[in-house]
KEKOL-733442 format. One record per residue (C-alpha): x, y, z; residue in three letters. Coordinates in steps of 0.05 Angstrom, whole numbers, plus 5000, padded with zeros to 4 digits. Layout:
! KEKOL-733442
XYZALA
...
This chain:
! KEKOL-733442
267411775261MET
260811475250ASP
264510795225GLU
268510795284ASN
262910845331ARG
259210205300ARG
265109835295MET
263709575371PRO
257209425357GLU
258808825318VAL
263208535357SER
261807925384ALA
263108025461THR
264308535502PRO
271908235516GLN
274108195448LEU
270908905430SER
275009185486THR
281508835459ARG
279909035397VAL
279709805413SER
285209745452ARG
289509515392TRP
285809885339ARG
288910555348LYS
296810315344PRO
294309815287LEU
291810375255PHE
297510825262VAL
302310275245VAL
297810185184ALA
297310895166ALA
304710975166VAL
306110315126ALA
301810625082LEU
303311425077LEU
311011195084LEU
312110785014PRO
307511414989CYS
311411935013VAL
318411615004LEU
315711524932ALA
313512164929ALA
319712404950LEU
323412004906LEU
318612204847TYR
320712894856PHE
327112894893GLY
331312554844VAL
328912954789PRO
330513594835TYR
336913334854LEU
339013184785ALA
336313854757THR
337614394812ASN
341314054871VAL
347313754821ALA
348514344769PRO
349414834834ASN
353814374871TRP
358314234807VAL
358814974795LYS
360215104869GLU
365814514879LYS
368214614804THR
366615184768GLY
363714804714ARG
357014924683ASP
352514274683LEU
346014314649ARG
339813754649ILE
333413854606GLY
329413364641ASP
329612844695ALA
324412294716ARG
324111794766PHE
319411204778ASN
320010994846PRO
315610384839LEU
319310104777THR
325910374800LEU
326710714721ASP
330711344715LEU
330511784652SER
335012374646ILE
334612804577ARG
339113324542ASN
344913254597PHE
350813724585SER
357313944621LEU
360214574605PHE
368014884629ASP
365615594613GLY
363015634534THR
367014944517GLN
362714394528PRO
366013774565LEU
360613214552ALA
353513054532ARG
348112614519PHE
341312584497GLU
337712054536ALA
339711604593LEU
335111004616ASP
336210644676VAL
331110054685ASP
331709894763GLY
331009264792SER
327709064859TRP
332408444859ALA
337508884883SER
334408734955VAL
335007994941SER
342007984911ASN
344008504963TRP
347408874899ALA
345509464861PHE
342209114801THR
339009424738THR
334909054684ASN
337609484630ARG
341010144622ILE
340710544554THR
345311134542LEU
344211484478GLN
348011944440LYS
353112064490PRO
358912534467HIS
365312634503ILE
369113324483ASP
376113344512ALA
381413894493ARG
388813944509ILE
391514704505ASP
398014964486LYS
401114804556SER
399314124545GLY
394414074604SER
387813644597LEU
381013974603ASP
377813364634TRP
384113284681ALA
383513984707ARG
375713824722PHE
377113154754ILE
382713504791ASP
377814004819ALA
372813514847LEU
372813484926PRO
377612974952LYS
376912575023SER
382612745065LYS
382212155106GLU
386711575085PRO
382010935069PRO
381310465125LYS
383209715122GLY
382809365052GLU
378109735000PRO
371809344991SER
369009164924ILE
362009464911PRO
355908954899ARG
354009144822VAL
349908714779LEU
348509074718LEU
344408664663ASN
344208914591HIS
347709504584ILE
347009894517GLU
350510464491ILE
347510744428VAL
350811214378ASP
356411534426ALA
361911954395SER
367912314430ALA
372512794410ARG
379313074426LEU
382613674401THR
389813824417ASP
391814634411ALA
399314464409ARG
398014174334ILE
396014854307ALA
401115234339ALA
406814674312ALA
404414694248ASN
399415184235GLY
394114704209ASP
387414724255ALA
384114284211ALA
388613684237LYS
388313904310GLN
382513434337SER
380912684322VAL
373312424336SER
370511754357LEU
363711674316ASP
357611194322ALA
360210834380ILE
355110264405SER
357009814459LEU
352709234485LYS
354008904551LEU
349808314580GLU
352508264647LYS
357208684694LEU
357808364759SER
362608514820THR
359007914849LEU
364307334863PRO
365006924799ARG
359507244763ASP
361407324690ARG
358207784638GLY
358507824561GLU
359908504519TYR
360608684449ALA
363609414436LEU
362609634360ASP
365410304349ALA
368710864291LYS
373111314296LEU
373311884245ASN
368811564198ASP
375011054188GLN
376810654241THR
372410124273ARG
373609764336VAL
369509144348GLN
370808834422TRP
366308224452LYS
367507744501GLY
366207574572ARG
368407994632VAL
368207844710GLY
369508394762LEU
370507994825ASN
376007744814PRO
377908134753ILE
378307684698ASP
376207834617SER
377107404555SER
374907514491GLY
376507824422ASP
378808544390LEU
378308844326VAL
381209494310VAL
381109604231SER
383410284202SER
386310584259LEU
390411194239PRO
397111134257ILE
399011914253GLY
393112134287LYS
394211584349THR
401411774352LEU
399612514361LYS
393812414414LEU
398612024453THR
403912524448GLY
409312064416THR
414512524389ALA
418712204333LEU
423912514287PRO
419812314231ILE
412012354213ALA
408111694204ILE
402311604170ASP
397510954151GLY
392710544177THR
392509974229ALA
388909344242THR
389408854298LEU
386208264306ARG
387707804369ALA
384007474425ASN
386007614495TYR
385507484574SER
387007844631VAL
386807694704ALA
387808024765ALA
388607894840GLY
391208094897THR
398107914881ASP
398207824808PHE
396308204746VAL
396807704677ALA
395607934607VAL
395607404550GLY
394407494475VAL
393806944430GLY
393106894352GLY
393607644347GLY
395307894270LYS
397508614259LEU
396708894188ASP
399309654175LEU
397009894099ALA
399510444061ASP
404110624115VAL
408211274092SER
413711674137LEU
415712384116ARG
421912684132ASN
420013404119PRO
426313884091SER
428314554120ALA
429714734046THR
425314793979ALA
428214113959ALA
422013763979GLY
421313184031GLU
424412524045ASP
418711984045THR
418011214050ALA
410910824027ILE
409910134053LEU
403809764018LYS
402909364072SER
406609044133ILE
403808404165ALA
405508104231LEU
402907464249SER
401507014295PRO
402307544350LEU
402407164419SER
404707434480PHE
403507364557SER
405707884612TRP
405407654692VAL
407108134743LYS
407507824815ARG
407308334877SER
412708314931ALA
411907784987SER
416007785045GLY
423507855023ALA
421407694951GLN
421608274900PRO
416108414853SER
417307984787GLN
415508114723ILE
415507624667SER
413907664600TYR
414907184535ALA
413407384460LEU
411906684415GLU
415106684352PRO
411707034297PHE
412607204219SER
412507904181ALA
410207954115ALA
412008664083LEU
408908904021GLY
411309333961ALA
415909903992ILE
418210533961ALA
423111053989VAL
424411773962SER
430312233984ALA
428412943980ALA
430413293914GLY
431712603875GLY
429912363813ASP
421912433809PRO
422511813758LYS
425511313813ALA
424511203885ALA
430511203925PHE
429910463946ALA
424110003937SER
421609263950LEU
416208863918SER
416008453975GLY
419808244043ALA
418407654086LEU
421407584156ILE
419806844177ASP
419806634257SER
421307204295VAL
422607014368SER
424307544424VAL
426707274495ASN
426907764540VAL
429907354598VAL
435707104547LEU
435807724518GLN
435707444445THR
432107594381ILE
432307074323ASN
429307124262ALA
430406424224SER
429806724152SER
429207454119ILE
427407454043ARG
427708184005LEU
424408093938ASN
424708563876GLY
430209073920ALA
431809663875GLU
436210273907VAL
437310923868ASN
442911323902LEU
443812093886LEU
450312383897ARG
450613183891ASP
455813643864THR
458813693928ARG
460212993936GLY
454712873989GLU
449912293981LEU
442312413988SER
440211944036LEU
433511954063PRO
432011934136PHE
439211954154VAL
439612674161SER
434013304168THR
434013984185ASN
426713984203ALA
425314154269PRO
423113664324SER
416013534327ARG
414713424401GLN
407213364420MET
407513534491GLY
412013924545PRO
419413574547THR
422213424615GLU
428513704632PRO
434313304620ALA
436813024688THR
444412974697PRO
446112214695THR
451211944736GLY
455811304715ALA
453310924654ALA
449110354669ALA
451509694656PRO
451009554579ALA
446208944577GLN
448008414533SER
443208224472TRP
444107694417ARG
440707834353ILE
441007254304ASN
439407254234ALA
441806664199PRO
439006664131ASP
438407434096ILE
437107314025ALA
437307843974LEU
436107663903GLU
436508013833ARG
437108753876ALA
438209273825LYS
442309883851VAL
443110453808ALA
446911143824LEU
447411793797ARG
453512123811ASP
453412923801ALA
460113053827SER
464312983770PHE
465313413718ALA
461512903670MET
455312633722PRO
454911943715GLN
450211383724ARG
452210643758ALA
447710063758ALA
448609383782LEU
444308753800ASN
445908423868LEU
444307733905ASP
446307643972VAL
445407084020ALA
448007194087LEU
447607114159GLY
448307604219ILE
449407444289ALA
450508074341VAL
452208084407THR
451308804443THR
455109014507GLY
460909244528VAL
464708794470LYS
460608774415PRO
460608254366ILE
457508304289ALA
459107604261LEU
457407654185VAL
457507014148THR
456607004073SER
454306454031LYS
453206893968THR
455507573944PHE
455007663874LYS
454408273834ALA
452508243765THR
451708713698ASP
454609273731LEU
455609833684SER
458010603686LEU
455711043638ARG
455711863626ASP
448712163651ASP
446812473578VAL
441912013552ALA
438411463566ALA
441211003513GLY
448411173533ALA
453310643518THR
457210483591PRO
464410613584TRP
465010083643LEU
461809453649SER
462808793695VAL
459808133677LYS
460107953745GLU
463908043815VAL
463007453863ARG
466107313937LEU
466106623959PRO
463406454027GLU
466406714079PHE
464906974151ALA
467807594199THR
466808024257ASP
465408684222VAL
466509024299LEU
472208664313GLY
480308924314ALA
481008544243LYS
475908414189ILE
477607844139GLU
474707854067LEU
475507354018PRO
478407353949ARG
474707803901ILE
473407503833ASP
472008043773ILE
469607683708ALA
468807943646GLY
470308683654PRO
470209213597GLN
472309873601LEU
471710433540LEU
476011033540SER
478011523491SER
483812013479LEU
482912713447SER
486413363446LYS
485213523511SER
486812893541GLY
484312253565LEU
476912243573ASP
476511923642LEU
480512483670ALA
475613033650GLU
469712533665LYS
472612433736LEU
475013123751SER
470913443809PRO
464713853784ALA
464514603791ALA
461014713861SER
460715233913SER
465214903965PRO
462414504027ILE
461514894095PRO
466614684142THR
464214464202LYS
468514474265VAL
467413744297LEU
470013514356ALA
475913074358ALA
473812324357PRO
475511874413ALA
482111494406ALA
480010834377THR
484010224361PRO
486110234289ALA
481609724254LYS
484809264208ARG
481909004145ILE
484708544093SER
482408134027ILE
484707484006ASN
486407803943GLY
482707993873VAL
481607643812ALA
480308023742LEU
479307413687ARG
477607623613ASN
477708383621GLY
477808793562ARG
481109453548LEU
478109883489THR
481910543485LEU
480011023428ALA
484411503401ASP
479912053369THR
486412473355THR
487512213287LEU
483612393233SER
480311663227VAL
479511453296PRO
483710843322LEU
481510393369ASN
486510023414HIS
483609363446VAL
486808963498PHE
484208283508ASP
483507693555ALA
486108123608LEU
487907843677THR
489808073741ILE
490907773803ASN
492608113865VAL
495007783927GLU
493107854000ARG
491508594011ILE
492208904077GLU
488709624071LEU
493309864131ASP
499309714083GLY
502309324133SER
504108834078LYS
506809044001PRO
501108893943ILE
503408423900VAL
500108343834ALA
500008073763GLN
496908213700ALA
497007943630THR
493608133570THR
494008133486THR
492908583439LEU
487008433389ALA
491808733335SER
497708213358GLY
502808193416GLY
502008043490ALA
503308493554VAL
505308153614LYS
506608533684ALA
508908373758ASN
508908943803THR
509608993885THR
507409663922PHE
508909823991ASP
503410314007SER
506910564075ARG
514110704041LYS
509610913981ARG
514610593939GLU
514710033892GLY
517209573833SER
514409333770ALA
516208923703THR
512808993644VAL
514108463588ILE
512508643520ALA
511908043463GLU
512208103392LYS
507308753390VAL
505208883316LEU
507209553295LEU
502709563231ALA
496609733270PRO
499610363297PHE
500710653231SER
495811133225PRO
500011553279TYR
505711553232LEU
501111663168ASN
497312213209GLN
502112763184ASN
505912343131THR
505111973070ARG
508111283109LEU
505810723127LYS
507410203168LEU
507409563141ASN
510209053185GLN
514709013246GLY
514208753312GLU
516209043385PHE
518808703442SER
521509013510SER
523508763580ASP
522309263630ALA
523909323704LYS
520909933735ILE
521810253809LYS
517210863836PHE
517511223898ASP
511811633906SER
514211953970ALA
513512793967ALA
521512803979ASN
523412263938ALA
530012393902ALA
528011943844GLU
521011793832PRO
521311253782TRP
527410913745ARG
526310443695VAL
531909933665ASN
529509573599ALA
531709283534SER
528009353478ALA
527409223401ALA
524009393338LEU
524608813288THR
522508633216GLY
520709393209VAL
518209653141GLU
516010333127ILE
512310393059PHE
511411063014ASP
504011092995GLU
505511622938VAL
512111272916ALA
508910572926GLN
516110352947VAL
519110153017ASN
520910823042PHE
525710493102ALA
526409783131THR
531309473179TRP
531908793210ARG
533508983278GLU
533709723321LEU
534109483394SER
537909633460SER
540209143513SER
541209693566ASP
536010303570ILE
536410673635ALA
530311173647ILE
531511563715ARG
526012103742ALA
529312633773GLU
526013203812ARG
528913683762GLN
527613243697GLY
529012573670MET
534712183638ASP
534611703584VAL
541411293578ALA
541910713520LEU
548510403536ALA
548310103466ASP
544110143409LEU
544109633350LEU
541909813277LEU
542509243234ASP
540409203162GLU
537209863155ALA
535210033083LYS
532610713054THR
531411122998ARG
534411842987LEU
530312102916ILE
530612712882ILE
524212782839GLY
523313032773ALA
521413722800ASP
527413742841ARG
523813582908SER
527713112958VAL
523612502980ASN
525312703055LEU
522613333052ALA
516813043019GLN
514112503073ILE
510313143105ALA
502713133078LYS
501213793043PRO
495413943089ASN
500013933149THR
502514553183ALA
510014583187SER
512514563260ALA
516615273276PRO
523515103264ALA
527914963327PRO
532015503350SER
538915293342PRO
543315083395ALA
549515343419ASN
554514743446PRO
557515233486ASN
552615553517ALA
550715413592ALA
544914893606PRO
537515183596PRO
534815483651PRO
530215123698LEU
522615283686ASP
517815493734ALA
516714783767ASP
524614693775GLY
524914203708ASN
530714243662ARG
526713753617GLY
530113053588ALA
536612893575ARG
537712363526VAL
544411933517LYS
546011413469VAL
552811163491ALA
554510693426ARG
550810683362LEU
552710123319GLN
550710053246VAL
551509443208THR
549109233140GLY
546609953122GLY
544010063049ASP
541910753025LEU
539910802960GLU
540611522925PHE
536711762860ALA
536712402825ASP
530312342778LEU
531013072751SER
536312812713LEU
536812662640ARG
539012142640PRO
536911982709GLN
542411842759PHE
542811292812GLY
547111052866ALA
547310622924ARG
551510562987ILE
551209863008SER
554209523069ASP
554210123113LEU
557209923182SER
560410303236GLY
559510633303LEU
557011313331VAL
559911423399VAL
557211953456GLY
550012183425LEU
546712603472SER
541313263474ASN
545713603514GLU
548614283482PRO
556114063505SER
555813393478SER
559613103423ARG
558712463385ALA
564512093348GLU
562211893285VAL
565511273247SER
562010983188LEU
564610613123GLU
560410263068GLY
561110062993LYS
559110532935VAL
556510122880ASP
560909532866GLN
567609772880PHE
567010502908GLY
568610662982LEU
564911183030ALA
567211353094ARG
565311853147LEU
568812043209SER
569912643265GLY
565712993308THR
559413383318LEU
554313643371ALA
548113163364PRO
543913743389LEU
547414353350GLY
550414043286ALA
549214743256THR
553415063316GLU
559214483322TYR
561414013264THR
567613753241GLN
566813173201LEU
570312873143LYS
566512473087ALA
571612093043VAL
569611732976PHE
574011392936ARG
574411012866ASN
567411152845LEU
565811042772GLU
564811822750MET
561111502682ALA
554411432726SER
555912142737LEU
553912382664THR
547012582688PRO
549913112738TYR
555513342681SER
550113322627GLY
546013752669LYS
551014272696PHE
556014252642ALA
552613972581GLY
557613392567ARG
557112662580ALA
562412292616ILE
565711662581LYS
570211372635SER
574411622695GLY
575611522770LYS
572812022825LEU
575512112894THR
572612662938LEU
574912883011ASP
570113363034LEU
570613673102ASP
564713933141TYR
566914473188ASN
561714883219ILE
562515413278GLU
556915773300GLN
552915673238ARG
558515873194LYS
560915343138LEU
568115313130LYS
570614733093GLY
576914443059GLU
574814003005ASN
579213632951SER
577413292885LEU
582412752847LEU
579512572780ILE
583812032745ASP
583811902676ASN
577412312659LEU
574712272592VAL
568512682559LEU
563612472518GLY
558912732472GLU
555013412479LYS
548313392519ILE
543013912512ASP
541514252582SER
538314922599PRO
542614912666ASP
549114752624ALA
553915272636THR
557615502563ASN
565215362586LEU
570415052549PRO
570114422581LEU
576314092538ASP
580814632551LEU
579414692623ALA
581313932632ILE
587314002593ALA
589814582637LEU
588014172699LEU
590713482679ARG
597313352697ASP
602312902664SER
599712332694ASP
592712442676GLY
589912632737LYS
585513272760ILE
587413512828ASP
582714032856LEU
582114402924GLY
575514592929LEU
574515142995PRO
567015223005VAL
563815663058GLN
557215993075GLY
552616203127SER
547315653149LEU
542116193158ASP
542616383087ASP
535116103067PRO
537615852999GLN
544015493036PHE
545214763007SER
552014443022TYR
550414132952GLY
549714732925SER
556315032947LEU
560714442916ILE
557714522851TRP
558115282865LYS
565715192885ALA
567214662826ILE
563515222774GLY
567015782797ASN
573615412781VAL
571115202713LEU
569615932702THR
575916192723LYS
579915742686ILE
574915922621ALA
575616602629SER
583416642651ALA
586215982630PRO
593816302634PHE
592616552706ARG
589715812725ALA
596115512682LEU
600215952734GLY
596815822796ALA
597615072778LEU
604715162767LEU
605115512834GLY
606516192806GLY
601816772813SER
599216702739GLY
596417402747GLU
599817642670ALA
601117032636PHE
595017222589GLU
598217802561ALA
604818072540VAL
605918872561ILE
609719302511PHE
610520052514GLU
606320522468PRO
608820502394GLY
614419992412GLU
614519252395ALA
620819152430ARG
620318632484LEU
622418792554LEU
626518402600PRO
621318202648PRO
616717972594GLU
621417602567ARG
622117192638GLU
615017072633LYS
615716792562LEU
620516342588GLY
616616072645LYS
609616002595LEU
613915532550SER
616315122607LYS
608315052636ALA
606014882562LEU
610814372558GLU
607714032621LYS
600314052578ARG
601313772511PRO
594513782494GLN
595014562501LEU
596015072433LYS
599115722445LEU
595716332399THR
598617022397ILE
593317592388GLU
597818212363GLY
594118872390ARG
595119512381PHE
592020152425ASP
589820722376THR
590321242428ALA
597221032461ARG
600220822403ASP
597821392357ARG
602021892411GLU
608021432415ALA
608421312335LEU
606622142321ALA
611922282369ASP
617321852331ASN
614822192261ILE
615622802290VAL
622222722313LYS
625022362253LEU
623423012216GLU
626923432265VAL
633023002269SER
632923012191LYS
631623772185ARG
637223822236ALA
642423462205GLY
642322882253MET
644522182247LYS
639121722247PRO
638021262303PRO
639420462303ALA
634619832304ALA
631319852378ASN
634820522397GLU
631121032421PRO
630421692382LEU
632422322432ILE
632523082411ILE
634223692448SER
629624292450PHE
635724712468THR
639324532405ASP
639025162360ALA
638324652294LYS
632724362327VAL
629324972345GLN
630925202273ALA
627324562248ALA
621424652296LEU
621125432273ASP
620825182195ASP
615024622221MET
610825152258ALA
608525372194ALA
604924712186THR
600024882237VAL
598025602219GLY
595926112271ASP
595925602332GLU
603525672328ALA
603626422316VAL
599626482386LYS
603225992420LEU
610126382404ARG
606026992423ALA
605126702493LYS
612426472504PHE
616026992456LEU
612327662451PRO
614428052390PRO
615828822395ALA
612029372395GLY
616029732342ASN
622829752304ALA
626230192366VAL
623729702415THR
626129072377GLY
633429322363LEU
633229542439LEU
630928752461GLN
635828462418ASN
641128892438ALA
639528692515ARG
639627902499GLU
646028012468ARG
649828512509VAL
647128362579THR
647127702622GLU
641627742642LYS
637427902577GLY
640827282551ARG
638526842610ALA
631227042604GLU
631326982528ALA
633926242541ALA
628526082589ALA
623026312550ALA
625425912488ARG
626425272538ALA
619025342550GLN
616325482485TYR
619424902434TYR
617424352476PRO
610024612468GLU
611124732396LEU
613424022395PHE
607123712423LYS
602724232378LEU
606323992322ILE
606223192343ARG
598323282367SER
597323532286LYS
601822922263GLN
597422522216VAL
599121712230VAL
597121242178PRO
592520682193GLU
597320132167PHE
602120332220ALA
597720062281TYR
596519322245ALA
604119412227ALA
606619502296LEU
601818912325ALA
605018502277GLY
611318672298LEU
609218542366ARG
606917822360ALA
612317652314GLU
617317882370ALA
613817432422ILE
613616862377ARG
621116902363ASN
622216952435THR
617816332450VAL
619815842391VAL
627316152378GLY
629516282446VAL
625715742491ASN
625715252441ASN
618115112451PHE
615114742393ASP
613515192335ALA
606714792309SER
603114912380ARG
604715662367VAL
600516092318SER
600016872309VAL
593017092296ALA
590717772260ALA
592418512290PRO
586318732333GLN
585719392371PRO
586619222449VAL
579519112483ALA
581519632545GLN
586120222537SER
591920242597LYS
596520842617ALA
604120802582ASP
602320052564GLN
599219632512VAL
598318862524ALA
599218322464THR
594217772484THR
595817012486LEU
590216492481ALA
590015772498LEU
586715202460SER
586614442456VAL
589714092396LYS
């Protein structure tokens, strides 16, 4: 106050003082206000801003949003306009939303002059954003922003851009983290539910909304310690305009897709690096974006398709993908008046380079990827959205390898084609909205004129067969593709090169297994076809150098075993909806040409495997229509490495399932097929050729009455079959052929008919070895198990029943078999000397050969035996049942018997000097019973010297021949034979020899009987003359017999008759004693002696005879007394005796009883005396001599037979005594 009072004192003048005094106070007030207002304002700002930040703002956020805002410290310098905030944090409940350590804002008073919010520097240190997406898909930051209050009044007029000029903005060590709770809920991996951005640094030199003001910026950030973002350039906000360079390196693709909520059926991992320059501009009516000189690099990309099973997962790994240059533009213009908004964009051509690629299937071979590429290059890809075109000038695929796997059920394991894995949607899906009519299809054109795949390797492991297989090939492809989408899509494929080489197929048993199928090359010429069109035209397929290895074992062809389905559980049947009816696609192939092929068939059924090699195999198939609208026509030729060629032409109609073929075999050598003959026999095919011309028709329809039919001609020529043991030819022929062979297959069986069969100049040998074995029976090898003998066929039986499939088997008929120039050599080496004969020029016919039980074949064959003999066979037989029915006649004429000396020596012990033989043999067999009427005619047989043989019978052959030979020197014998074929010892030859032996035995044992039979009589008693016991008188029947015998001997001049006088001591003694006693009785009785040849008879009732017998009774002693007492008992005393004698004399009854007693007694007494009579021995011999003499006198004297041919042998007793007769035997001998 004192100072104020002194101020007027210094005023110059009162006026001035008054004036000053008047304005002093207002000026003071103004000055005070001017000084205090900034101070107050500064103070308010100094304290108010921190207060607002630390107190008001948290309360307001809490009130409006329910979140907690915390600021540790806030400071503001109102003089320098510097703001500093420390320890900022924002929480949603207990979960943080954002924080930073420090924010420093260096304001500028230039804001006043620029009329814009201006800062010199803004520094934000360690900011961190923490965002969370809950299981429902809601973002916590979105919820926070939605909770902030919003203006309810719509904006008025055009929104204005605030004027801002921010100089030097710097963010230091920023970070961010996004947590998605849905990931943990989906796969249970909480560690993978968040992604972080770390160490983010951003520098922006100027950010201005002032008109045409630009600023520079630079951003450097890291994502999860892996991804780095480098972004720098210039930016303007009024108008919006930005350009610069962007580099995003090592961006994890999988996490990025998860963060963006992109749902894919497969999981993708890897890193991406993007380098590009860009420009962005926006105005009131447009937005434009441009990228140029960009490059996108993808590294270590992996695709996974998790399987729902324990087999694993499908994977694909791409080492690198590079897309460059990436240049595109996008412009959107807003609507103006009647013009709608327009969007235009363009993508400049780019190229893609792919590094190594490997694709693996779940459960695949762990040692081999499903598919792999060493690299790929796609050059100059251009996409024109306006024209809707995609073009790629060239595509190069290098080092491709594909390894396919087919499981036991026949399903290919193709990765990423199908999966049971659950879908992985990252966010909630919108409900599907019903769609109305389909939108019109847009037509895009995709063109890739140059696609090249060189030396690709394709491999397949197929476990669907019983023997798992491995296939491999190399593939070279150069083609072009032009695709047009839309209502009528087109996919035009143009092939410049299609070549598959080194194709192989082998058993999956060992790594080094030999391929059983290999093809050197499969090639297609240039072609073009629309694979989506109604008709697909494929060019001619050329197959070069195929080789097939196959083997035949006892279980069958190995290919049938290998390619049979593997035993596996059946594939579950899926009920699929019926596909929409689509027009049938016609596919045609312009033909198939196979050249330089080889087929090797190894037959392991033999003891030593035999390879059949078909070389120079050529197959030409004409145009093929896969829909069967045109029959398939093919030609094939091949040569056999062993010799010969085969040609075939075939036509097959797949719709009618019928076709025809012509097969011609030319000069196929038979010698290489000898092991089949030699397998079980000791025979070997030394030479021969097979030729045939067959025409085949077949019908594979299920109801075909005749599935196939063959009409052919065939010939086996120059055949030579060698016996390896005997080291000689077993059989040969010049030709075995038929010009008319018909083979027809029917539902119930097969018919084989040969109209003619020619066997020319066939030669064979029938040899009986030294051990009596027959070569025909010895051709089988000793270790070969003999097959069971077939059961005999009954020609009268009904046809065999059909089997379970209704088959009756094969019927074979040969209408006419002609044999010409045949030659049969027969030798019997068991004889000493050995015997040999030959039937040559064997010719004739066999008509009606058939394997039907009821068939009959007519046989007519004729040949020459040795030099001048004849052999002829004719008749009828059942070919399939010869043991059931055979009516054959075999005739042999003019055979030289000298050659039969080995047989006569063996069985008869004599050689044959000369003679001719004629044989007529009948083979009459019915129901396995043989009955033959055979005849044997021998002319002028002359026997030679004796031959020692243990098998010879001791028979008088000379006598037999003399008996059998007639006056013309011929021997004619009938040899009936019969036997059962079921006899294990049955042999027709044995029966013949047995019949001959029986004849000779009968002749030798009973020559007179044989002689009588030859003369037409019974001949049963010619060998003996019957006499009554004790008699030498010939009875009339015996005289007749001797007469016949004399006549018979006249016709056999070589025979002599010997009379053997015989006596029977038993029968002759009784007769001789009877005669002696009767002579004595007659003598004592005084009777007259009988004359010669007169019988002596006595009467036992004659008293003289009784008296003589009573006299002779004394010679027999007590036996006579006892005999008399039996018939004539004496009286007890004299009186009784007198009375008995008187009764016999006086009474008739007494006389009759006495006479009857004497009639019984004297015959018995005679017998007693005869039995006691002694006969001298000389009487027997004398009686036998008388008998022999009686016979000789009758033969010589009565029948005038040559006495020199009759002799009398010394008397002999009979060999066998017979009742009431004594036989004097006769014997025949040779002079």
